[in-house]
C-alpha positions as CSV (number, residue, x, y, z in Angstrom):
1,X,60.1,109.6,88.6
2,X,60.1,106.4,86.5
3,X,63.6,106.7,85.1
4,X,65.4,107.2,88.5
5,X,63.5,104.3,90.0
6,X,64.4,102.1,87.0
7,X,68.1,102.9,87.4
8,X,68.0,101.9,91.1
9,X,66.4,98.5,90.4
10,X,68.4,95.6,91.8
11,X,68.4,91.9,90.9
12,X,70.0,88.7,92.1
13,X,73.0,87.0,90.5
14,X,72.7,83.3,90.5
15,X,74.9,80.5,89.1
16,X,76.4,77.1,89.3
17,X,80.1,76.1,89.4
18,X,81.1,72.8,87.9
19,X,84.2,70.8,86.9
20,X,85.0,69.8,83.3
21,X,82.8,66.7,83.6
22,X,79.8,68.8,84.8
23,X,79.9,67.7,88.4
24,X,79.1,70.4,91.0
25,X,82.0,72.0,93.0
26,X,81.1,72.7,96.6
27,X,82.8,75.3,98.8
28,X,84.2,77.3,95.8
29,X,85.3,80.8,96.9
30,X,83.5,83.6,95.1
31,X,84.3,87.3,94.8
32,X,82.1,89.8,92.9
33,X,83.4,93.3,92.2
34,X,82.0,96.2,90.3
35,X,84.2,97.9,87.7
36,X,84.8,100.8,90.0
37,X,85.4,98.4,93.0
38,X,82.8,100.3,95.0
39,X,80.8,97.1,95.5
40,X,82.5,93.9,96.6
41,X,80.7,90.7,97.6
42,X,82.3,87.5,98.8
43,X,80.6,84.1,99.2
44,X,80.9,80.4,98.4
45,X,79.0,77.6,96.7
46,X,76.8,75.1,98.4
47,X,77.0,71.3,98.1
48,X,75.2,71.5,94.8
49,X,77.7,74.0,93.4
50,X,75.1,76.7,93.3
51,X,75.4,80.3,94.6
52,X,73.3,83.4,94.8
53,X,74.1,87.0,95.5
54,X,70.7,88.7,96.3
55,X,69.9,92.4,95.7
56,X,72.9,93.2,93.5
57,X,72.7,96.8,92.3
58,X,72.3,97.2,88.5
59,X,75.4,97.1,86.4
60,X,78.3,95.0,85.2
61,X,80.6,93.0,87.5
62,X,83.7,90.7,87.5
63,X,83.2,87.3,89.2
64,X,86.3,85.4,90.4
65,X,85.8,81.7,91.2
66,X,88.5,79.8,93.1
67,X,88.4,76.2,94.4
68,X,91.1,73.8,95.7
69,X,92.8,71.7,93.0
70,X,91.3,73.8,90.2
71,X,92.4,76.9,88.3
72,X,90.8,80.1,89.4
73,X,88.8,81.9,86.6
74,X,87.4,85.4,86.1
75,X,84.1,86.1,84.3
76,X,82.4,89.3,83.4
77,X,78.7,89.2,84.4
78,X,75.7,91.5,84.8
79,X,73.2,91.7,87.7
80,X,70.1,89.5,87.0
81,X,72.0,86.9,85.1
82,X,72.2,83.2,85.8
83,X,75.7,82.1,85.1
84,X,77.4,78.7,84.7
85,X,81.2,78.6,85.3
86,X,83.3,75.5,84.5
87,X,86.7,75.4,86.3
88,X,89.6,73.8,84.4
89,X,91.6,71.1,86.2
90,X,95.0,72.3,85.0
91,X,95.5,75.9,83.8
92,X,97.1,79.1,85.0
93,X,94.8,80.8,87.5
94,X,93.2,84.1,86.6
95,X,92.7,87.0,89.0
96,X,90.8,90.3,89.2
97,X,93.3,93.1,89.1
98,X,92.6,96.4,90.8
99,X,95.8,98.4,91.0
100,X,96.4,99.3,87.3
101,X,93.3,101.6,87.0
102,X,91.9,101.8,90.5
103,X,89.0,99.6,89.3
104,X,88.5,95.9,88.7
105,X,89.9,94.4,85.5
106,X,90.0,91.0,84.0
107,X,93.5,89.6,83.1
108,X,93.0,90.1,79.4
109,X,92.3,93.8,79.9
110,X,95.3,94.9,82.0
111,X,97.9,97.1,80.2
112,X,100.6,97.8,82.8
113,X,103.0,95.0,83.9
114,X,101.2,93.6,87.0
115,X,102.1,90.6,89.2
116,X,99.9,89.2,91.9
117,X,100.9,87.0,94.8
118,X,98.0,85.2,96.3
119,X,97.5,84.7,100.1
120,X,97.3,80.9,99.7
121,X,100.8,80.9,98.1
122,X,102.3,83.0,100.8
123,X,100.8,80.7,103.4
124,X,102.2,77.6,101.8
125,X,105.7,79.1,101.7
126,X,105.6,80.6,105.2
127,X,106.0,84.2,103.8
128,X,105.2,86.3,106.9
129,X,107.3,89.3,105.7
130,X,106.5,91.4,102.6
131,X,110.1,91.2,101.3
132,X,109.9,87.4,101.3
133,X,106.5,87.3,99.6
134,X,107.7,89.4,96.7
135,X,111.0,87.6,96.1
136,X,110.0,86.1,92.7
137,X,108.4,89.3,91.2
138,X,110.3,90.3,88.0
139,X,111.7,93.8,87.8
140,X,111.7,94.1,91.6
141,X,115.0,93.7,93.5
142,X,114.8,92.8,97.2
143,X,117.7,93.8,99.4
144,X,117.6,92.7,103.0
145,X,121.0,93.9,104.1
146,X,121.4,91.5,107.1
147,X,119.2,89.2,109.1
148,X,115.5,89.4,110.1
149,X,114.4,92.9,110.9
150,X,117.3,94.6,109.2
151,X,116.9,97.5,106.7
152,X,115.3,96.3,103.5
153,X,115.2,97.9,100.1
154,X,112.5,97.3,97.5
155,X,113.9,98.6,94.2
156,X,111.9,98.7,90.9
157,X,113.6,98.5,87.5
158,X,117.0,99.8,88.5
159,X,115.7,102.9,90.3
160,X,115.8,103.6,94.1
161,X,113.9,102.4,97.1
162,X,112.3,105.9,97.4
163,X,110.5,105.3,94.0
164,X,108.3,102.5,95.6
165,X,104.8,103.3,96.8
166,X,102.8,101.2,99.2
167,X,99.0,101.0,99.1
168,X,96.5,99.5,101.6
169,X,93.1,99.0,100.1
170,X,93.9,101.5,97.4
171,X,95.0,104.3,99.8
172,X,98.7,105.4,99.6
173,X,100.7,105.1,102.9
174,X,103.8,107.2,103.5
175,X,105.9,108.2,106.5
176,X,105.9,112.0,106.8
177,X,109.0,111.8,109.0
178,X,110.9,109.6,106.6
179,X,114.1,111.2,105.2
180,X,112.6,110.9,101.7
181,X,109.0,110.9,102.8
182,X,108.4,107.3,101.7
183,X,107.8,104.1,103.7
184,X,111.2,102.5,103.1
185,X,112.2,102.8,106.8
186,X,109.5,100.2,107.5
187,X,109.8,97.8,104.6
188,X,111.5,95.2,106.7
189,X,108.6,95.2,109.2
190,X,105.6,94.9,106.9
191,X,103.6,91.7,107.0
192,X,100.8,90.9,104.5
193,X,99.0,88.8,107.1
194,X,95.4,89.8,106.4
195,X,95.2,90.1,102.6
196,X,93.6,88.2,99.7
197,X,96.7,89.1,97.6
198,X,99.5,91.5,97.2
199,X,99.5,93.2,93.7
200,X,102.7,94.7,92.2
201,X,102.4,97.1,89.4
202,X,105.7,98.1,87.7
203,X,106.0,101.5,86.1
204,X,104.6,105.0,86.7
205,X,101.7,105.2,89.1
206,X,101.7,108.8,90.3
207,X,98.6,109.8,88.3
208,X,96.4,107.6,90.5
209,X,98.5,107.2,93.6
210,X,100.6,110.4,94.0
211,X,104.1,110.7,95.4
212,X,106.8,108.0,95.2
213,X,105.0,105.8,92.6
214,X,107.7,106.3,90.0
215,X,109.2,102.8,89.9
216,X,106.1,100.8,90.9
217,X,103.3,100.2,93.4
218,X,102.8,97.5,96.0
219,X,99.2,97.0,96.9
220,X,97.9,95.2,100.0
221,X,94.4,94.0,98.8
222,X,92.5,93.2,102.0
223,X,90.8,89.9,102.6
224,X,87.0,90.1,102.2
225,X,84.8,88.1,104.5
226,X,82.6,85.2,103.3
227,X,79.4,84.0,104.9
228,X,81.3,81.3,106.8
229,X,83.5,81.9,109.7
230,X,87.2,81.1,109.1
231,X,89.9,80.8,111.7
232,X,93.6,80.1,111.1
233,X,96.2,80.1,113.8
234,X,99.6,78.5,114.4
235,X,103.1,78.7,115.6
236,X,106.6,78.0,114.2
237,X,110.1,78.2,115.5
238,X,113.7,77.2,114.8
239,X,117.1,78.7,113.9
240,X,118.3,82.0,115.4
241,X,116.1,81.2,118.4
242,X,113.2,82.4,116.2
243,X,109.5,82.1,117.1
244,X,106.5,83.3,115.1
245,X,102.9,83.0,116.2
246,X,99.9,84.2,114.1
247,X,96.1,84.3,114.3
248,X,93.6,85.2,111.6
249,X,89.8,85.2,111.6
250,X,87.1,86.3,109.2
251,X,83.4,86.1,109.0
252,X,80.1,87.6,108.3
253,X,77.7,87.5,111.3
254,X,74.8,88.9,109.1
255,X,74.0,89.8,105.6
256,X,75.2,93.4,106.1
257,X,78.5,93.0,108.0
258,X,81.8,91.3,107.2
259,X,85.2,91.4,108.8
260,X,88.7,90.0,108.6
261,X,91.5,90.3,111.2
262,X,95.1,89.1,111.5
263,X,98.0,89.3,113.9
264,X,101.6,88.1,113.5
265,X,104.2,88.2,116.3
266,X,107.8,87.5,115.5
267,X,110.7,87.1,118.0
268,X,114.3,86.6,116.9
269,X,116.3,86.1,120.1
270,X,119.7,85.3,118.6
271,X,120.6,86.7,115.2
272,X,123.3,85.9,112.8
273,X,126.1,87.1,115.1
274,X,124.3,85.7,118.3
275,X,123.2,89.1,119.5
276,X,120.8,90.6,117.0
277,X,117.4,90.7,118.7
278,X,114.3,91.6,116.8
279,X,110.8,91.8,118.1
280,X,107.8,92.8,115.9
281,X,104.0,92.6,116.0
282,X,101.8,93.2,112.9
283,X,98.1,93.7,113.4
284,X,95.6,94.4,110.5
285,X,91.9,94.5,110.3
286,X,89.3,95.1,107.5
287,X,85.6,95.5,107.9
288,X,82.7,96.3,105.6
289,X,79.2,97.3,106.6
290,X,76.4,97.5,104.1
291,X,74.1,100.3,105.2
292,X,71.7,99.5,102.4
293,X,71.9,98.2,98.8
294,X,74.7,99.9,97.0
295,X,75.8,101.9,100.1
296,X,78.6,100.5,102.3
297,X,81.1,101.7,104.9
298,X,84.6,100.2,104.8
299,X,87.4,100.5,107.4
300,X,91.0,99.3,107.5
301,X,93.6,99.5,110.2
302,X,97.3,98.4,110.1
303,X,99.8,98.4,113.0
304,X,103.5,97.4,112.9
305,X,105.2,97.7,116.2
306,X,108.9,97.0,116.7
307,X,109.9,97.6,120.4
308,X,113.4,96.5,119.6
309,X,115.8,95.6,116.8
310,X,119.6,95.5,117.2
311,X,121.5,97.6,114.7
312,X,125.1,96.7,113.7
313,X,127.9,98.8,112.3
314,X,128.0,99.8,108.6
315,X,130.5,97.8,106.5
316,X,133.6,99.6,105.3
317,X,136.8,99.0,103.3
318,X,139.9,97.8,105.0
319,X,143.6,97.9,104.1
320,X,146.5,95.6,105.1
321,X,147.5,95.1,108.7
322,X,149.3,98.1,110.0
323,X,147.8,100.4,107.4
324,X,144.1,99.5,107.7
325,X,142.8,103.1,106.9
326,X,145.6,104.3,104.7
327,X,143.4,104.4,101.7
328,X,141.5,107.4,103.3
329,X,144.5,109.6,102.4
330,X,145.6,107.8,99.3
331,X,148.5,106.0,101.0
332,X,147.4,102.4,101.0
333,X,145.5,99.7,99.1
334,X,142.2,98.1,99.9
335,X,142.4,94.4,100.5
336,X,138.8,93.7,101.6
337,X,135.9,94.9,103.7
338,X,134.9,94.8,107.3
339,X,131.3,93.5,107.4
340,X,128.5,94.6,109.8
341,X,130.2,94.1,113.1
342,X,128.1,93.6,116.2
343,X,127.2,96.8,118.1
344,X,125.8,95.7,121.5
345,X,123.9,98.9,122.4
346,X,122.6,100.3,119.2
347,X,118.9,99.9,118.7
348,X,115.9,101.0,116.7
349,X,112.4,101.4,118.1
350,X,109.6,102.0,115.6
351,X,105.9,101.9,115.0
352,X,103.5,102.8,112.2
353,X,99.7,103.0,112.4
354,X,97.8,103.8,109.2
355,X,94.0,103.6,109.3
356,X,91.3,104.5,106.9
357,X,87.5,104.7,106.5
358,X,85.6,104.9,103.3
359,X,82.0,105.5,102.3
360,X,81.1,103.9,98.9
361,X,77.8,104.6,97.2
362,X,76.8,102.9,93.9
363,X,73.7,104.9,93.1
364,X,72.9,103.0,89.9
365,X,74.6,101.2,87.1
366,X,76.0,104.4,85.7
367,X,77.3,106.5,88.7
368,X,79.0,105.8,92.0
369,X,81.1,107.9,94.4
370,X,83.3,107.4,97.5
371,X,84.5,109.6,100.3
372,X,87.5,108.4,102.3
373,X,89.8,109.4,105.1
374,X,93.3,108.0,105.9
375,X,95.3,108.8,109.0
376,X,98.9,107.9,109.6
377,X,101.2,107.9,112.7
378,X,104.8,106.9,112.6
379,X,107.4,106.8,115.4
380,X,111.1,106.0,115.2
381,X,113.8,106.3,117.8
382,X,117.5,105.3,117.6
383,X,119.1,105.1,121.1
384,X,122.8,104.3,121.0
385,X,125.2,103.8,123.8
386,X,129.0,104.2,124.1
387,X,129.9,100.5,123.5
388,X,130.9,99.2,120.1
389,X,132.9,96.4,118.6
390,X,136.5,96.2,119.9
391,X,137.9,96.4,116.3
392,X,136.2,99.8,115.8
393,X,137.8,101.0,119.0
394,X,141.2,99.9,117.8
395,X,140.8,101.7,114.5
396,X,139.8,104.9,116.3
397,X,136.3,105.0,114.9
398,X,134.0,107.5,116.6
399,X,131.2,105.9,118.6
400,X,127.9,107.5,117.9
401,X,126.2,108.1,121.2
402,X,122.6,109.2,121.4
403,X,120.2,109.2,124.3
404,X,117.4,110.1,121.9
405,X,117.2,110.3,118.1
406,X,113.5,110.7,117.5
407,X,111.4,111.1,114.3
408,X,107.7,111.3,114.6
409,X,105.3,111.7,111.7
410,X,101.6,112.5,111.4
411,X,99.6,112.5,108.2
412,X,95.9,113.0,107.2
413,X,94.5,112.4,103.7
414,X,90.9,113.1,102.5
415,X,89.8,111.8,99.2
416,X,86.7,111.7,97.1
417,X,86.2,109.8,93.8
418,X,83.4,109.9,91.3
419,X,82.9,107.1,88.7
420,X,80.8,107.1,85.6
421,X,80.0,104.1,83.4
422,X,78.9,105.1,79.9
423,X,77.3,102.6,77.6
424,X,79.0,99.6,79.3
425,X,82.3,100.4,77.6
426,X,83.6,103.7,78.9
427,X,84.6,104.2,82.5
428,X,85.6,107.6,83.9
429,X,86.9,108.3,87.4
430,X,87.6,111.8,88.7
431,X,88.9,112.6,92.1
432,X,90.2,115.1,94.6
433,X,92.7,114.7,97.5
434,X,93.8,117.0,100.3
435,X,96.7,115.9,102.4
436,X,98.3,117.4,105.5
437,X,101.4,116.1,107.2
438,X,103.9,117.0,109.9
439,X,107.2,115.7,111.1
440,X,108.9,116.2,114.5
441,X,112.6,115.7,115.0
442,X,114.7,115.7,118.2
443,X,118.2,114.7,119.0
444,X,119.9,114.4,122.4
445,X,123.4,113.2,123.3
446,X,126.0,113.8,126.0
447,X,127.9,116.2,123.7
448,X,125.1,118.2,122.2
449,X,121.4,118.3,121.6
450,X,118.9,119.9,119.3
451,X,115.5,121.0,120.5
452,X,112.4,119.4,119.0
453,X,111.1,121.1,115.8
454,X,107.9,120.3,113.9
455,X,107.6,121.1,110.2
456,X,104.4,120.9,108.2
457,X,103.2,120.8,104.6
458,X,100.0,120.3,102.8
459,X,98.8,119.6,99.2
460,X,95.7,119.7,97.0
461,X,95.4,117.3,94.0
462,X,92.9,116.7,91.3
463,X,93.2,113.6,89.0
464,X,91.2,111.5,86.5
465,X,91.4,108.2,84.7
466,X,89.3,107.2,81.7
467,X,89.2,103.6,80.5
468,X,87.6,102.9,77.2
469,X,86.8,99.4,76.0
470,X,86.3,98.8,72.2
471,X,86.1,95.9,69.8
472,X,84.1,93.7,72.1
473,X,86.4,94.7,75.0
474,X,89.4,93.3,73.2
475,X,90.9,96.8,72.9
476,X,91.5,98.8,76.1
477,X,92.6,102.4,76.0
478,X,93.3,104.3,79.2
479,X,94.2,108.0,79.8
480,X,94.8,109.8,83.0
481,X,96.2,113.0,84.5
482,X,97.0,114.6,87.8
483,X,97.8,118.1,89.1
484,X,99.1,118.6,92.7
485,X,100.0,121.8,94.5
486,X,102.0,122.1,97.8
487,X,102.1,124.6,100.6
488,X,104.7,124.6,103.4
489,X,104.6,125.9,107.0
490,X,107.2,126.1,109.7
491,X,106.2,128.7,112.2
492,X,108.6,127.5,114.9
493,X,111.9,128.1,113.2
494,X,111.2,129.9,109.9
495,X,107.9,131.8,110.4
496,X,108.4,133.7,107.1
497,X,107.7,130.5,105.2
498,X,104.2,130.2,106.6
499,X,101.8,129.4,103.8
500,X,104.5,129.6,101.1
501,X,103.6,128.0,97.8
502,X,106.2,125.7,96.3
503,X,106.7,124.1,92.9
504,X,103.9,121.9,91.7
505,X,103.6,118.5,90.1
506,X,101.8,117.5,86.9
507,X,101.6,114.0,85.5
508,X,99.9,112.2,82.6
509,X,99.4,108.5,82.0
510,X,98.4,106.4,78.9
511,X,97.8,102.6,78.6
512,X,96.9,100.4,75.6
513,X,96.1,96.7,75.4
514,X,94.7,94.5,72.7
515,X,93.7,90.8,73.2
516,X,93.6,88.4,70.3
517,X,91.2,85.6,71.4
518,X,92.1,83.1,68.7
519,X,95.8,83.1,69.4
520,X,95.3,83.9,73.1
521,X,97.8,86.8,72.8
522,X,97.7,90.2,74.7
523,X,99.7,93.1,73.4
524,X,100.2,96.0,75.9
525,X,101.9,99.3,76.4
526,X,102.1,101.8,79.2
527,X,103.7,105.2,79.4
528,X,103.5,108.2,81.8
529,X,105.4,110.6,84.0
530,X,105.5,110.6,87.8
531,X,106.9,112.5,90.8
532,X,108.0,112.3,94.3
533,X,107.2,115.3,96.5
534,X,110.0,116.7,98.7
535,X,109.9,115.4,102.2
536,X,109.7,117.6,105.3
537,X,113.3,116.6,106.1
538,X,114.5,117.6,102.6
539,X,112.7,121.0,103.0
540,X,113.7,121.8,106.6
541,X,116.5,119.6,107.9
542,X,118.9,121.2,110.4
543,X,122.4,120.0,111.3
544,X,124.5,121.0,114.3
545,X,128.2,121.4,113.4
546,X,130.8,122.8,115.9
547,X,127.9,124.0,118.1
548,X,126.3,126.0,115.2
549,X,122.9,125.1,113.8
550,X,123.0,124.9,110.0
551,X,119.9,124.7,107.9
552,X,120.5,122.4,105.0
553,X,116.9,121.8,103.9
554,X,115.6,123.7,100.9
555,X,111.9,124.8,101.3
556,X,111.6,125.8,97.6
557,X,113.0,122.5,96.2
558,X,111.2,121.1,93.2
559,X,109.5,117.6,93.2
560,X,111.5,114.8,91.7
561,X,110.3,114.0,88.2
562,X,110.5,110.8,86.1
563,X,109.1,109.6,82.7
564,X,108.7,105.9,81.9
565,X,107.4,103.7,79.1
566,X,107.1,100.0,78.8
567,X,105.6,97.5,76.4
568,X,105.3,93.8,75.8
569,X,103.0,90.8,75.3
570,X,101.5,88.0,77.2
571,X,100.9,84.7,75.5
572,X,98.7,81.8,76.7
573,X,99.5,78.3,75.4
574,X,98.5,74.7,75.8
575,X,94.9,75.3,76.8
576,X,96.0,78.1,79.1
577,X,98.3,75.8,81.0
578,X,101.3,78.0,80.1
579,X,101.5,81.8,80.3
580,X,104.7,83.6,79.1
581,X,105.3,87.4,79.1
582,X,108.0,89.8,78.0
583,X,108.2,93.5,78.8
584,X,110.7,96.1,77.7
585,X,111.0,99.1,80.0
586,X,112.7,102.5,79.9
587,X,112.7,105.1,82.7
588,X,114.4,108.4,82.9
589,X,114.7,110.3,86.3
590,X,114.5,113.8,84.9
591,X,115.2,115.5,88.3
592,X,116.4,114.1,91.6
593,X,116.8,115.6,95.1
594,X,120.3,115.1,96.5
595,X,122.6,116.6,99.1
596,X,125.5,118.6,97.6
597,X,127.9,121.0,99.3
598,X,127.5,121.1,103.1
599,X,124.6,118.6,102.7
600,X,122.5,121.2,101.0
601,X,119.5,119.6,99.3
602,X,119.2,120.6,95.7
603,X,117.7,119.3,92.4
604,X,120.1,117.5,90.0
605,X,119.9,115.6,86.8
606,X,118.9,112.0,87.4
607,X,119.5,108.5,86.2
608,X,118.3,106.4,83.3
609,X,117.3,102.7,83.4
610,X,116.2,100.4,80.7
611,X,115.9,96.6,80.4
612,X,113.9,93.5,79.8
613,X,111.6,91.4,82.0
614,X,110.7,87.8,81.1
615,X,108.4,85.6,83.1
616,X,106.6,82.4,82.7
617,X,104.0,80.3,84.5
618,X,103.3,76.7,83.8
619,X,100.7,74.2,85.3
620,X,101.5,70.9,83.6
621,X,99.2,69.0,86.1
622,X,96.6,70.0,88.6
623,X,99.0,69.4,91.5
624,X,102.1,71.2,90.1
625,X,102.7,74.9,89.3
626,X,106.0,76.2,88.0
627,X,107.1,79.8,87.7
628,X,110.3,81.5,86.3
629,X,111.4,85.1,85.9
630,X,114.4,86.9,84.6
631,X,115.2,90.6,84.5
632,X,118.0,92.4,82.6
633,X,118.7,96.0,83.9
634,X,121.0,98.6,82.4
635,X,120.9,101.6,84.8
636,X,123.3,104.6,84.7
637,X,123.6,107.8,86.7
638,X,124.9,110.8,84.9
639,X,126.8,108.6,82.4
640,X,128.2,106.1,85.0
641,X,126.7,102.7,85.7
642,X,124.3,102.9,88.7
643,X,125.6,101.4,91.9
644,X,123.7,98.6,93.7
645,X,122.0,97.5,90.5
646,X,123.0,94.0,89.1
647,X,122.6,93.5,85.4
648,X,120.9,90.1,85.8
649,X,118.5,88.8,88.3
650,X,116.5,85.6,88.1
651,X,114.1,83.3,90.1
652,X,112.4,80.0,89.8
653,X,109.7,78.4,91.9
654,X,107.9,75.1,92.0
655,X,104.7,74.4,94.1
656,X,103.3,70.9,94.7
657,X,99.8,70.2,96.2
658,X,98.3,66.8,96.0
659,X,96.0,65.2,98.6
660,X,97.3,65.9,102.1
661,X,100.8,66.8,101.0
662,X,102.2,70.0,99.7
663,X,105.7,71.4,99.0
664,X,107.8,74.0,97.3
665,X,111.2,74.8,96.1
666,X,112.5,78.4,95.3
667,X,115.7,79.6,93.7
668,X,116.7,83.2,93.2
669,X,119.9,85.0,92.4
670,X,121.7,88.1,91.0
671,X,124.9,88.9,89.1
672,X,127.9,91.0,90.2
673,X,127.3,94.6,91.2
674,X,129.1,97.6,92.6
675,X,128.2,99.7,95.7
676,X,129.7,102.7,97.5
677,X,131.1,102.1,100.9
678,X,132.2,104.9,103.3
679,X,135.3,104.9,105.4
680,X,134.5,105.2,109.1
681,X,136.9,108.1,110.0
682,X,137.1,110.5,107.1
683,X,133.9,109.4,105.3
684,X,135.7,108.9,102.0
685,X,133.5,107.0,99.5
686,X,134.9,103.9,97.8
687,X,133.1,102.0,95.1
688,X,133.5,98.3,95.9
689,X,132.6,95.3,93.7
690,X,130.6,92.4,95.1
691,X,130.1,89.0,93.7
692,X,126.6,87.8,92.7
693,X,124.9,85.1,94.6
694,X,122.1,82.7,94.6
695,X,120.0,81.1,97.3
696,X,117.4,78.4,97.5
697,X,114.5,77.6,99.9
698,X,112.7,74.3,100.3
699,X,109.7,73.3,102.4
700,X,106.9,70.7,102.8
701,X,103.6,70.4,104.6
702,X,101.1,67.7,105.6
703,X,97.4,68.4,106.3
704,X,94.9,66.1,108.1
705,X,91.3,66.6,109.1
706,X,90.6,66.7,112.8
707,X,86.8,67.0,112.4
708,X,84.2,68.1,109.9
709,X,85.3,71.7,110.4
710,X,88.9,71.7,111.6
711,X,92.2,70.8,109.9
712,X,95.7,70.6,111.1
713,X,98.8,71.3,109.0
714,X,102.3,70.4,110.0
715,X,105.0,72.2,108.0
716,X,108.7,72.8,107.8
717,X,111.1,74.7,105.6
718,X,114.8,75.5,105.2
719,X,115.8,78.9,103.9
720,X,119.2,79.1,102.1
721,X,119.1,75.4,102.2
722,X,122.6,74.9,100.6
723,X,124.1,77.3,103.3
724,X,125.5,79.6,100.6
725,X,127.5,82.6,102.1
726,X,126.5,85.9,100.5
727,X,126.3,89.6,101.3
728,X,124.2,92.6,100.5
729,X,126.2,95.9,100.2
730,X,128.8,94.3,102.5
731,X,126.3,93.1,105.2
732,X,126.5,89.4,105.8
733,X,123.4,87.5,104.8
734,X,121.8,84.8,106.9
735,X,123.1,81.3,106.4
736,X,120.9,78.2,106.4
737,X,117.8,78.6,108.7
738,X,115.5,75.7,109.6
739,X,111.9,76.4,110.8
740,X,109.0,74.1,111.7
741,X,105.5,74.6,112.9
742,X,101.8,73.7,113.0
743,X,98.6,75.5,111.9
744,X,95.0,74.9,112.8
745,X,92.5,75.9,110.1
746,X,88.7,76.1,110.2
């Protein structure tokens, strides 16, 4: 009886936060996380700089301290300690990282290449869309092919947008009805409006997070509530008849319950060509209820609803006047391209709703477990009328008419994880996942229709990750593995496939990092293999040609497979005011899924990508932060340079915050690249070369106090401030856009 009681003992964690002179820092934000992230506390310091977390379960934790005008720091602490943390005036801020291992790690311990974009930074820059927030992350190419709401690609390290995984509070989110089973159809609509940060891990992540995590993982880390109630709401508007309103609130009514909530509504009433309407609402919520010490219930909900976005025609090559489409039969040159022409009655209607609930129990300092459920609903419809741009009518381009083109997805995921801490230096996590998903497709048009069909598949997975800390935690060694089996079902159209087992996926992962405290140098390496499970569309897709239904899906297709390695170093200089990093990466897509003859899905040999990522952060003064990044990518597909992948990409950003004033300046660009375009009549593919481009954004804000509790911030910004013309894959990019607004903050 004595030993179990001893293990369950709790203690308080007390401390004081000061500046370099020893003066207390009031209202410093605090976040306390266990290494398995099953216990998360949030709070703040009082006027005397003191804080106290009562009844903290036994064990080791990471404490992050963040205060305005100071650099954030992370300290490793134990329950029962009294800690004293001194915040530096000018240094690169530290952060607790959770994506690399599924547990909390200090910056000096992380082996994979990880970038973190804080919520405060996104707010200052007015980054309401995920693609805008991640524009400066090295190794990640952002392609928004036209104006607001248009299709957006997030491409890691010269791979494909389907090799990108999205997490919300550690749970993977995919669209079962997506053509490749990922979330790429919704990238343009995602808003990180209720997060503490967005973490980006580059490299293989399938061992922990399953399908699609071959290129990298993007993690929405939810905002935890503190003891004080925070309210933040505002409005902005400007070019393109654009208006955005948002509201956020968080609080902790009692010692046991905390919540955060956010909503963003965007309306673009006049797009780049004057007719591209986009309407979108993002709602997200996070809540945590502590049933008792060490036992908590956490819930997350996320909704993205787009009742309307106008779609334009796809760019295509064009020949000289009088022989515009002669190149289709080899009887004419190409003199340019026709960009995305306005299509007045082509729309997309879409909605996703992922939600999760998780029970976490930290039984003692050595063992904890969790049980979680995540549900997912997705809806997409593409109604299209007979009207199209007059130029397309003149060229004889077929007008795609659809009364209904519907794709509905449903997904259910159950997960349990068990974590063991051995001797304070060995952390082992083992888990099991069961996932079931279904996709319904239906097409109706005046000429022909296909009845609705629903396809289903399920999977079982077991996985583990072991993190070993040696040499006073300077050496970190991680090993992981995953085994996942799939089962398909299609009783409506192919009953003989009911319960059929399909090829399985197996992955392994290894990480290594070593921190040299005297030189402030971290050496790191990461290697592993990954997979993407075949989507229901790839397994069961049906086409109707000449009135005949043709099944082009392949139920027995193998998962896509990839292997990747990367290694590099991070160096801290000038009393941690400067951080520079370099990473070499190599990825080989061993097997891809691609349509071949008659669109039949089959496995083919994949692509290879290698390159170099360089990044630097500098804080020369407490009010100024600078950041630069450069990526070189050499990507080829079966011996030929990969399309859509520029060799060089770069970004630079400056942030100014002093007194009531703040401001920023961003610059990003890419080098030349090639991309395939398809002719609109015979669907002949032509590889076309596009010039590189760069664009810059600038903005400023002014904050004043209205009372003891309320502040008001006026802000304005100009995107593409130099009005540079550019295009993505032939789609015209947005010229200069000016926006201004006001926020009220409590």
